[in-house]
C-alpha positions as CSV (number, residue, x, y, z in Angstrom):
1,M,-103.7,54.5,-288.3
2,A,-101.4,55.0,-285.2
3,R,-99.3,57.6,-287.3
4,Q,-102.6,59.5,-288.6
5,E,-103.7,59.6,-285.2
6,Q,-100.4,61.5,-283.9
7,N,-100.8,64.9,-282.7
8,P,-100.7,67.6,-284.9
9,F,-98.5,69.8,-282.8
10,D,-95.7,66.6,-282.9
11,Q,-96.3,66.7,-286.7
12,V,-95.1,70.9,-286.5
13,S,-92.5,69.8,-283.6
14,R,-90.9,67.3,-286.1
15,L,-91.2,69.4,-289.0
16,N,-89.6,71.8,-286.8
17,D,-86.5,69.8,-286.0
18,E,-86.3,68.6,-289.7
19,L,-86.0,72.3,-290.8
20,A,-83.6,73.3,-288.2
21,E,-81.5,70.1,-289.3
22,V,-81.7,71.3,-293.0
23,R,-80.6,75.0,-291.8
24,E,-77.9,73.8,-290.2
25,A,-76.7,71.2,-293.0
26,N,-77.1,74.5,-295.3
27,R,-75.3,76.6,-292.4
28,L,-72.3,74.1,-292.7
29,L,-72.7,73.7,-296.7
30,E,-72.2,77.7,-296.9
31,K,-69.1,77.4,-294.5
32,Q,-67.7,74.6,-296.6
33,L,-68.1,76.5,-299.6
34,R,-66.8,79.8,-298.6
35,Q,-63.8,78.1,-297.1
36,A,-63.4,76.1,-300.5
37,I,-63.7,79.6,-302.0
38,A,-61.1,81.0,-299.7
39,E,-59.1,78.1,-300.5
40,M,-59.6,78.6,-304.3
41,E,-59.0,82.4,-304.1
42,H,-55.5,81.6,-301.8
43,A,-54.7,79.0,-304.4
44,T,-55.1,81.3,-307.2
45,R,-53.0,84.0,-305.6
46,E,-50.2,81.5,-304.9
47,L,-50.7,80.4,-308.4
48,D,-50.6,84.2,-309.5
49,A,-47.5,85.0,-307.6
50,E,-45.9,81.3,-308.8
51,T,-46.7,82.3,-312.3
52,A,-45.3,86.4,-311.4
53,R,-42.0,84.5,-310.0
54,R,-41.7,82.1,-312.7
55,Q,-42.0,84.8,-314.9
56,R,-39.5,86.8,-313.3
57,I,-37.4,84.0,-313.3
58,E,-37.7,83.1,-317.0
59,E,-37.2,87.2,-317.6
60,A,-34.2,86.7,-315.2
61,L,-33.0,84.1,-317.1
62,G,-33.6,85.4,-320.4
63,L,-31.4,88.6,-319.4
64,Y,-29.1,86.5,-318.1
65,D,-28.9,84.5,-321.4
66,T,-28.7,87.9,-323.2
67,R,-25.9,89.0,-321.0
68,F,-23.9,86.2,-321.1
69,E,-24.0,86.2,-325.0
70,A,-22.9,89.8,-325.0
71,F,-20.2,89.3,-323.1
72,F,-19.4,85.8,-325.1
73,K,-19.4,87.9,-328.3
74,L,-17.5,90.9,-326.6
75,S,-14.7,88.6,-325.6
76,Q,-14.9,87.5,-329.3
77,M,-13.9,90.8,-330.5
78,A,-10.1,91.1,-329.8
79,E,-9.5,91.6,-333.3
80,A,-12.2,94.6,-333.7
81,S,-11.6,98.2,-333.5
82,I,-12.4,100.2,-330.8
83,Q,-15.3,101.7,-332.9
84,Q,-16.6,98.6,-333.6
85,I,-16.5,97.6,-330.0
86,A,-18.3,100.8,-328.7
87,S,-21.0,100.1,-331.5
88,F,-21.6,96.6,-330.4
89,V,-21.9,97.5,-326.3
90,L,-23.9,100.5,-327.3
91,E,-26.6,98.2,-329.4
92,E,-26.6,95.5,-326.4
93,Q,-27.2,98.3,-323.5
94,I,-30.3,99.2,-325.8
95,K,-31.1,95.7,-326.0
96,I,-30.6,94.3,-322.5
97,T,-32.3,98.0,-320.9
98,K,-35.1,97.6,-323.6
99,S,-34.5,101.4,-324.5
100,K,-35.3,102.8,-327.9
101,I,-32.3,105.3,-328.4
102,G,-28.9,105.6,-326.6
103,T,-25.4,106.9,-327.0
104,L,-21.9,106.1,-326.3
105,A,-19.1,108.4,-325.4
106,L,-15.2,108.2,-324.5
107,L,-13.9,110.6,-322.4
108,D,-9.9,111.6,-322.9
109,D,-7.8,112.4,-320.1
110,D,-9.3,115.9,-318.9
111,E,-12.7,114.1,-318.9
112,K,-13.7,116.0,-322.0
113,I,-16.5,114.2,-323.8
114,S,-15.5,112.9,-327.1
115,F,-18.8,111.2,-328.5
116,V,-18.6,108.5,-330.7
117,Y,-22.4,107.9,-331.3
118,G,-25.0,110.5,-331.8
119,W,-28.8,109.7,-330.8
120,F,-30.6,106.9,-333.2
121,R,-34.2,105.7,-332.7
122,D,-34.1,102.0,-332.7
123,V,-31.6,99.6,-332.1
124,V,-31.7,98.5,-335.8
125,D,-31.2,101.9,-337.2
126,V,-27.7,102.0,-336.6
127,C,-25.5,105.1,-338.1
128,A,-21.8,104.8,-339.2
129,L,-19.4,106.5,-337.2
130,P,-18.6,110.0,-338.0
131,D,-14.8,110.1,-339.5
132,E,-13.8,112.7,-336.4
133,P,-15.2,112.2,-332.9
134,M,-17.3,115.1,-331.5
135,A,-15.8,116.9,-328.8
136,R,-18.0,118.7,-326.3
137,S,-17.1,120.0,-323.1
138,L,-19.1,119.5,-319.6
139,A,-21.0,122.9,-320.0
140,E,-22.4,122.3,-323.5
141,A,-22.8,118.8,-323.0
142,G,-26.3,119.7,-320.9
143,L,-27.9,116.8,-319.0
144,W,-25.9,114.3,-321.0
145,A,-23.1,115.1,-319.0
146,Q,-24.8,114.9,-315.8
147,P,-23.7,111.9,-314.6
148,I,-20.0,113.2,-315.2
149,R,-20.8,115.9,-312.9
150,E,-22.2,113.9,-310.2
151,R,-19.7,111.1,-310.8
152,K,-22.4,108.5,-310.2
153,P,-25.4,106.9,-312.4
154,V,-28.4,109.1,-313.1
155,I,-31.8,107.9,-313.4
156,I,-34.6,110.3,-314.9
157,N,-37.8,109.0,-315.4
158,D,-39.8,112.1,-315.8
159,Y,-37.4,113.9,-318.3
160,P,-40.4,116.9,-319.2
161,S,-40.3,117.7,-315.8
162,T,-36.6,118.5,-315.2
163,Q,-35.3,121.8,-315.7
164,Y,-33.3,121.0,-318.8
165,F,-36.8,120.4,-320.7
166,R,-37.6,124.1,-320.4
167,K,-36.7,125.3,-324.2
168,G,-37.5,121.9,-325.5
169,F,-36.0,119.5,-327.8
170,P,-33.9,120.9,-331.1
171,N,-35.8,120.7,-334.3
172,G,-34.8,117.3,-335.5
173,H,-34.2,115.9,-332.0
174,V,-35.7,112.5,-331.0
175,A,-38.2,113.2,-328.0
176,V,-36.9,111.9,-324.7
177,N,-39.1,110.8,-321.8
178,R,-36.9,108.9,-319.8
179,L,-33.7,108.5,-319.6
180,L,-30.6,106.2,-317.7
181,G,-26.7,107.7,-317.8
182,V,-24.3,105.6,-316.4
183,P,-20.2,106.5,-316.0
184,A,-17.3,104.2,-316.3
185,F,-14.5,104.3,-314.3
186,N,-11.1,103.4,-314.5
187,G,-9.5,104.2,-311.0
188,E,-10.8,107.4,-309.9
189,R,-11.1,108.8,-313.7
190,I,-14.2,108.5,-315.5
191,V,-13.3,107.0,-319.1
192,A,-16.7,106.4,-320.8
193,L,-20.2,107.2,-320.5
194,A,-23.1,105.3,-321.5
195,L,-26.9,106.9,-322.0
196,V,-30.0,105.0,-323.0
197,G,-33.6,106.4,-323.2
198,N,-37.4,105.9,-323.6
199,K,-38.0,102.5,-321.7
200,D,-41.7,101.5,-321.7
201,V,-41.3,101.6,-318.0
202,D,-38.9,103.2,-315.7
203,Y,-35.8,102.6,-315.1
204,D,-34.1,101.1,-312.1
205,A,-31.0,99.8,-310.3
206,Q,-31.2,96.6,-312.4
207,D,-30.8,98.7,-315.5
208,V,-27.6,100.4,-313.8
209,R,-26.0,97.4,-313.0
210,Q,-26.4,95.8,-316.3
211,M,-25.3,98.6,-318.0
212,N,-21.9,99.0,-315.7
213,L,-21.2,95.1,-316.4
214,L,-21.0,95.9,-320.0
215,L,-19.0,99.1,-319.8
216,D,-16.6,97.5,-317.6
217,G,-16.3,94.7,-320.1
218,M,-15.9,97.2,-323.0
219,W,-13.4,99.1,-321.2
220,R,-11.3,96.3,-320.3
221,L,-11.1,95.3,-323.8
222,I,-10.5,98.8,-325.1
223,E,-7.7,99.2,-322.8
224,R,-6.4,95.7,-323.9
225,K,-6.5,96.6,-327.7
226,R,-4.7,99.7,-326.4
227,A,-2.0,98.1,-324.8
228,E,-1.7,95.9,-327.9
229,I,-1.9,98.8,-330.1
230,T,1.2,100.4,-327.8
231,L,3.0,97.2,-327.8
232,Q,3.2,96.5,-331.5
233,E,3.9,100.3,-332.1
234,K,6.9,99.5,-329.5
235,A,7.7,96.2,-330.8
236,E,8.1,98.0,-334.6
237,L,10.7,100.6,-333.0
238,I,12.6,97.6,-331.3
239,E,12.6,96.0,-334.4
240,L,14.0,98.9,-336.4
241,A,16.4,99.6,-333.4
242,N,20.3,99.4,-334.8
243,D,20.8,98.3,-331.0
244,S,20.9,94.5,-330.1
245,I,17.7,93.8,-327.9
246,V,17.5,90.2,-326.1
247,V,14.7,89.7,-323.4
248,R,15.9,86.6,-321.5
249,D,14.1,84.7,-318.6
250,L,15.7,84.3,-315.3
251,N,17.6,81.2,-316.2
252,D,19.1,83.2,-319.3
253,K,17.2,81.4,-322.0
254,I,16.4,84.0,-325.0
255,L,12.8,84.8,-325.4
256,F,13.1,87.7,-327.6
257,W,15.8,88.5,-330.7
258,N,15.2,91.9,-332.5
259,A,16.5,92.2,-336.1
260,G,19.4,94.5,-334.7
261,A,20.8,91.6,-333.1
262,E,20.5,89.5,-336.2
263,G,22.4,92.3,-337.9
264,C,25.3,92.6,-335.0
265,L,25.5,89.1,-333.6
266,G,24.9,87.1,-336.9
267,W,22.3,84.7,-335.8
268,K,18.8,83.9,-337.1
269,K,15.7,84.9,-334.5
270,E,15.0,81.3,-335.1
271,E,18.4,80.3,-334.2
272,A,18.8,82.1,-331.1
273,V,15.2,82.0,-329.1
274,G,15.3,79.2,-326.9
275,K,19.5,78.8,-326.6
276,I,21.3,80.2,-323.1
277,S,22.3,83.6,-324.3
278,H,25.9,83.7,-322.5
279,A,26.8,80.1,-324.2
280,L,25.4,81.0,-327.5
281,L,27.7,84.2,-327.5
282,Q,30.4,83.1,-325.7
283,T,30.2,86.3,-323.5
284,R,33.3,87.6,-321.2
285,F,32.2,89.3,-318.1
286,P,34.3,92.3,-316.3
287,K,33.4,90.4,-313.1
288,P,31.7,87.1,-311.9
289,L,28.1,86.9,-313.4
290,E,27.1,85.9,-309.6
291,E,28.2,89.3,-308.6
292,I,26.4,91.0,-311.9
293,R,23.1,88.8,-311.3
294,Q,23.3,90.0,-307.7
295,E,23.7,93.6,-308.6
296,L,21.0,93.4,-311.1
297,F,18.5,92.0,-308.6
298,Q,19.1,94.2,-305.9
299,N,19.3,97.8,-308.3
300,K,17.0,96.6,-310.9
301,R,19.4,97.5,-313.4
302,W,23.3,96.7,-314.2
303,D,25.2,98.1,-317.0
304,G,28.9,97.7,-318.4
305,E,30.8,96.2,-321.2
306,L,31.1,92.5,-322.5
307,I,32.5,90.8,-325.1
308,H,30.5,88.6,-327.5
309,V,31.5,85.8,-330.2
310,T,29.2,86.4,-333.7
311,R,28.7,83.6,-335.5
312,E,31.4,84.6,-337.8
313,A,33.4,83.7,-334.8
314,K,34.5,87.6,-334.6
315,E,35.0,89.0,-331.3
316,I,33.1,92.6,-330.6
317,V,33.0,94.9,-327.6
318,V,29.6,95.7,-326.6
319,A,28.2,98.5,-323.8
320,S,25.7,96.3,-322.3
321,R,22.4,97.6,-320.3
322,W,20.3,94.9,-318.2
323,A,17.0,95.6,-316.7
324,L,14.5,93.3,-314.8
325,L,11.0,93.0,-316.2
326,H,8.3,92.3,-313.7
327,D,4.9,91.0,-314.1
328,V,1.4,92.5,-313.1
329,D,2.1,91.2,-309.4
330,G,5.5,92.5,-309.4
331,E,7.3,89.2,-309.7
332,R,10.5,89.1,-311.6
333,R,9.9,87.5,-315.2
334,A,12.9,88.6,-317.2
335,I,15.7,90.1,-318.4
336,L,15.9,92.8,-320.7
337,E,19.2,93.5,-322.4
338,I,20.4,96.0,-325.0
339,N,23.7,96.1,-326.3
340,T,25.4,98.4,-328.5
341,D,28.5,97.7,-330.4
342,I,31.5,100.1,-329.5
343,T,33.9,97.9,-331.2
344,G,34.7,100.9,-333.7
345,R,35.0,102.9,-330.9
346,K,37.3,101.2,-328.4
347,L,39.5,100.7,-331.2
348,M,39.6,104.3,-331.8
349,E,39.9,104.8,-328.0
350,K,43.4,102.5,-328.3
351,Q,44.5,104.5,-331.3
352,L,44.0,107.7,-329.7
353,E,45.7,106.4,-326.3
354,D,48.8,104.8,-328.5
355,K,49.0,108.4,-330.2
356,S,48.4,110.2,-326.9
357,D,51.3,108.0,-325.9
358,R,53.7,108.9,-328.9
359,L,52.8,112.4,-328.6
360,Q,53.7,112.7,-324.8
361,E,57.0,111.0,-325.7
362,V,57.5,113.2,-328.6
363,N,56.3,116.5,-325.9
364,V,59.0,114.9,-323.5
365,A,61.9,115.2,-326.1
366,L,60.4,118.5,-327.4
367,K,61.0,119.7,-324.0
368,T,64.6,118.3,-324.1
369,L,65.3,120.0,-326.8
370,L,63.9,123.3,-325.8
371,K,66.0,123.0,-322.8
372,H,69.1,122.2,-324.1
373,R,68.5,125.0,-326.8
374,D,67.9,127.2,-324.2
375,E,71.2,126.3,-322.3
376,D,73.0,126.9,-325.5
377,R,71.5,130.0,-326.3
378,K,72.3,131.3,-322.4
379,D,75.9,129.8,-323.3
380,L,75.7,131.9,-326.9
381,E,74.9,135.0,-325.2
382,G,77.2,134.6,-322.2
383,A,80.4,133.9,-324.5
384,I,79.6,137.0,-326.4
385,L,78.7,139.3,-323.3
386,T,82.0,138.0,-322.4
387,N,84.1,138.7,-325.8
388,I,82.5,142.4,-325.7
389,E,83.7,142.6,-322.1
390,N,87.1,141.2,-322.8
391,L,87.9,141.6,-326.4
392,I,85.7,144.9,-327.6
393,L,85.5,147.1,-324.8
394,P,88.8,147.2,-323.7
395,Y,90.0,148.5,-327.1
396,I,87.4,151.4,-327.2
397,K,88.3,152.4,-324.0
398,K,92.0,152.6,-324.8
399,M,90.9,154.6,-328.2
400,K,89.1,157.0,-325.9
401,T,92.4,158.0,-324.1
402,G,94.3,159.1,-327.3
403,P,93.7,162.4,-329.8
404,L,90.2,162.1,-331.1
405,S,88.1,164.7,-332.4
406,H,85.0,165.7,-331.2
407,T,82.9,163.9,-333.8
408,Q,85.1,160.6,-333.6
409,T,84.8,160.8,-329.7
410,A,80.7,161.0,-330.2
411,L,80.9,158.1,-332.2
412,L,82.9,156.0,-330.4
413,E,80.6,156.6,-327.3
414,I,77.7,155.7,-329.2
415,I,79.5,152.4,-330.8
416,E,80.3,152.0,-326.8
417,S,76.5,152.8,-325.8
418,H,75.1,150.0,-328.7
419,L,77.3,147.3,-327.4
420,R,76.6,147.6,-324.2
421,E,72.8,148.2,-325.3
422,I,72.8,144.6,-326.6
423,T,74.2,143.4,-323.6
424,S,71.5,145.2,-321.5
425,E,67.9,144.5,-320.4
426,F,66.9,147.8,-322.4
427,G,67.5,146.5,-325.6
428,K,65.8,143.0,-325.1
429,T,63.1,145.1,-323.9
430,L,62.6,147.5,-326.6
431,A,63.0,145.0,-329.3
432,L,60.3,143.0,-327.9
433,Q,58.0,145.7,-327.1
434,Y,58.5,147.9,-329.3
435,R,59.1,146.1,-332.7
436,V,56.9,148.9,-334.5
437,L,59.7,151.2,-334.5
438,T,62.2,151.4,-337.7
439,P,66.0,151.1,-337.1
440,T,66.4,154.6,-337.2
441,E,63.9,155.3,-334.7
442,M,65.5,152.6,-332.5
443,R,68.7,154.3,-332.9
444,V,67.3,158.0,-332.2
445,A,65.3,156.5,-329.1
446,A,68.8,154.9,-327.8
447,L,70.3,158.5,-328.0
448,V,67.5,160.2,-326.4
449,K,67.7,157.5,-323.6
450,E,71.2,158.6,-323.4
451,G,70.2,162.2,-322.8
452,K,71.2,163.7,-326.1
453,T,69.7,166.7,-327.4
454,S,67.9,167.0,-330.9
455,K,70.8,169.1,-332.0
456,E,73.6,166.4,-330.8
457,I,71.3,163.7,-332.4
458,A,71.3,165.3,-335.6
459,E,75.4,165.9,-335.7
460,I,75.8,162.3,-334.6
461,L,73.4,160.8,-337.3
462,C,74.5,163.9,-339.9
463,V,70.7,164.5,-340.4
464,S,69.0,167.5,-340.0
465,E,67.3,168.7,-336.5
466,K,64.1,168.7,-338.1
467,T,64.5,165.1,-338.9
468,V,65.7,164.4,-335.4
469,S,62.2,166.2,-334.5
470,F,60.4,164.1,-336.9
471,H,61.4,161.0,-335.4
472,R,61.1,161.8,-331.9
473,N,57.3,162.5,-332.8
474,S,56.7,159.0,-334.6
475,I,58.4,157.3,-331.8
476,R,55.9,159.1,-329.1
477,T,52.8,158.5,-331.5
478,K,53.9,154.5,-331.8
479,L,55.0,154.0,-328.1
480,G,51.5,155.8,-327.1
481,L,52.6,158.6,-325.5
482,R,51.6,161.6,-327.6
483,T,48.5,162.6,-325.8
484,A,49.5,161.2,-322.6
485,G,51.5,164.4,-321.2
486,I,54.9,161.7,-320.4
487,N,58.3,162.5,-321.1
488,L,59.6,160.4,-323.7
489,R,63.4,159.7,-322.2
490,S,61.4,159.1,-318.8
491,H,59.7,156.7,-320.5
492,L,62.5,155.1,-321.8
493,L,64.4,155.2,-319.0
494,S,62.3,153.0,-317.1
495,F,63.1,150.1,-319.0
496,S,66.6,150.3,-318.2
């Protein structure tokens, strides 16, 4: 009854209070709901971000696993050919960058492009390498060579908008919408170029990094492969060399022993390797070994003659050339020794030296004999001259005082003249310089020198004057005076 008797206004007031409480409760509930929704949205965003981060991590881990697997497989390709290595790297680059097409080129020393692969449409569509690589100049290569021209990676994520697309694609050429080109360097020189294209999303710096890593790994393997080929070729040449070629460490332990050493020194490779070379060969040096080693370390080379003892206990002389070998850090590692057997040459030199000594002795003996002969000749000439002057000329002089006919006097004068000619320088010079004259011409020349006329000469020689003229002309011709305008008697007198 008490509640029923309450004032209606009080009831309204109470209801208003309750309604206000309900509204406040609703406001608080709405606030809590909005806060809860905001927290849920934030949690959802964080969950999405975490999911994306985890996805990126998973993708990165997957990419790392793919790259690790690629590098592992690449490291196992030591026996593969260069073309097989290039083929593998191209496949892996397309796979890692999620591209659809690609090509790989090796460059020569002039950075001329030598393609080892053409474009292909997907990873599994690998075509065989051509027998002869395609050679392309930079001018002919178009956009594909742009990384070489710019000497850095080139990313084109909108290929149709480039100037190179103005003419479109050649017939049969796969369409390209995105392109990534990465050059590989060896020092300052570009040695390789990798191109991939048509990735579903844009290429970025991560793709460049992945391709760089693979290209670097490929080039190191190719360089090692080429070095192995070069070393193999050199090793084959060394094995074929006739010279004895030995490599020993700094303690003179033999590390390498070629076929030439086997043939020259007698020991087989397996017998020599590991032995101390100088002990095995009983080497005799031209000076102390320590002095030779000091010269080798100072000049990085030494050469001289050594004496080795072969397995058959035979001594041989070798021309030996030593050179220091260094590792990549420049540290001394070994000694290369090349020996040429010169035993035969030294024997020949000794024989030639002995013959030279004997020839010198013979030469001295000949000089002595010639000297004695010259002295004997001079003694003989002196004796003849003395006998002519003392035993013949006095009698001729005495005969000239007696009664003689004109002819006898002339003949006696001729005899005296000829005897004097024998002992005179004129006779010697005329006989030596003009051996082309006949005996008659020699007699005519002697009478001309005496100042005899052609008539007088004819009477003395009992020939016609015409014959004397003939001989005079012949003498002038043989002495080269026919056209010289020189008097014959004057010319002959010049030899007195």
